[in-house]
C-alpha positions as CSV (number, residue, x, y, z in Angstrom):
1,X,107.5,19.8,-7.5
2,X,106.8,19.5,-3.7
3,X,105.3,16.7,-1.8
4,X,101.5,16.4,-2.1
5,X,99.9,17.7,1.1
6,X,96.3,16.9,0.3
7,X,94.6,14.4,2.5
8,X,92.0,13.2,-0.1
9,X,91.9,13.1,-3.9
10,X,90.4,16.1,-5.8
11,X,87.9,16.0,-8.6
12,X,87.8,18.6,-11.3
13,X,84.4,20.3,-11.5
14,X,84.6,23.7,-13.2
15,X,81.0,24.6,-12.3
16,X,79.4,27.8,-11.0
17,X,77.9,27.8,-7.5
18,X,77.7,30.5,-4.8
19,X,78.7,31.3,-1.3
20,X,77.8,33.6,1.5
21,X,80.2,35.2,4.0
22,X,80.2,33.4,7.3
23,X,77.8,35.9,8.8
24,X,75.3,35.4,5.9
25,X,74.4,38.6,4.0
26,X,75.0,38.9,0.2
27,X,75.2,35.9,-2.1
28,X,78.3,35.8,-4.3
29,X,78.9,33.6,-7.3
30,X,82.0,31.5,-7.6
31,X,83.4,28.7,-9.7
32,X,84.3,25.5,-8.0
33,X,87.4,24.4,-9.9
34,X,88.0,21.2,-7.9
35,X,86.7,19.5,-4.8
36,X,87.7,16.8,-2.4
37,X,86.2,15.4,0.8
38,X,88.1,18.0,2.8
39,X,88.0,21.2,0.8
40,X,87.8,22.9,-2.6
41,X,89.6,25.3,-4.9
42,X,87.2,28.1,-5.9
43,X,87.5,31.2,-8.1
44,X,85.6,34.4,-7.4
45,X,85.6,38.1,-8.3
46,X,84.7,38.7,-4.6
47,X,87.8,39.3,-2.6
48,X,88.4,36.8,0.2
49,X,91.2,36.7,2.7
50,X,93.0,34.0,4.6
51,X,91.0,32.8,7.6
52,X,87.7,34.2,6.2
53,X,84.7,31.9,6.9
54,X,82.2,31.3,4.1
55,X,79.2,29.0,3.5
56,X,79.8,27.3,0.1
57,X,76.5,26.2,-1.5
58,X,76.7,23.2,-3.9
59,X,73.4,23.3,-5.7
60,X,72.0,20.8,-8.2
61,X,73.4,17.6,-6.5
62,X,71.5,18.6,-3.3
63,X,71.1,22.0,-1.7
64,X,74.1,21.6,0.6
65,X,76.1,24.4,2.3
66,X,79.5,23.7,3.7
67,X,81.0,26.0,6.4
68,X,84.6,26.6,5.1
69,X,87.7,28.5,6.0
70,X,89.9,30.2,3.3
71,X,93.4,28.8,3.7
72,X,95.1,30.6,0.8
73,X,94.5,33.0,-2.1
74,X,96.2,33.7,-5.4
75,X,94.8,36.1,-7.9
76,X,91.1,35.4,-7.4
77,X,91.6,31.7,-6.6
78,X,91.0,30.4,-3.1
79,X,91.7,27.2,-1.3
80,X,89.1,26.4,1.3
81,X,88.9,23.8,4.0
82,X,85.5,22.4,4.9
83,X,84.5,22.3,8.6
84,X,82.9,18.9,8.8
85,X,81.7,19.1,12.4
86,X,78.6,17.0,12.5
87,X,77.4,13.6,11.2
88,X,75.1,15.6,8.8
89,X,78.2,17.4,7.4
90,X,80.0,14.1,6.8
91,X,76.9,12.6,5.1
92,X,76.5,15.7,2.9
93,X,80.2,15.7,1.7
94,X,80.0,11.9,1.1
95,X,76.8,12.4,-1.0
96,X,78.4,15.2,-3.0
97,X,81.7,13.3,-3.6
98,X,79.8,10.1,-4.6
99,X,77.7,12.1,-7.1
100,X,80.7,13.9,-8.6
101,X,82.6,10.6,-9.0
102,X,79.5,9.2,-10.7
103,X,79.2,12.1,-13.1
104,X,82.9,11.8,-14.0
105,X,82.6,8.0,-14.5
106,X,79.5,8.5,-16.7
107,X,81.2,11.1,-18.9
108,X,84.3,8.9,-19.3
109,X,82.1,6.1,-20.8
């Protein structure tokens, strides 16, 4: 196995959320398989391509949308990189990651 390239730890989620193409338009469902502070792995029946820009909505924790770029795709799975350009983006991903870590710690008890 190759050297780990991820910059931050990933948390398994396995929950359904949705995304919009970067230019808005139609909402598409997706499954967020795992997430980190820098990106996520999603699955979708909607075909995406490398370098596509999407807005990934993480609902339930807070209604948060992350502008993201598709880095890779393999058979309906996609690796996306979050664009965390503003202080609000950083606050939002911090909030999401803290809540996901809290959910995982609670379920382990």
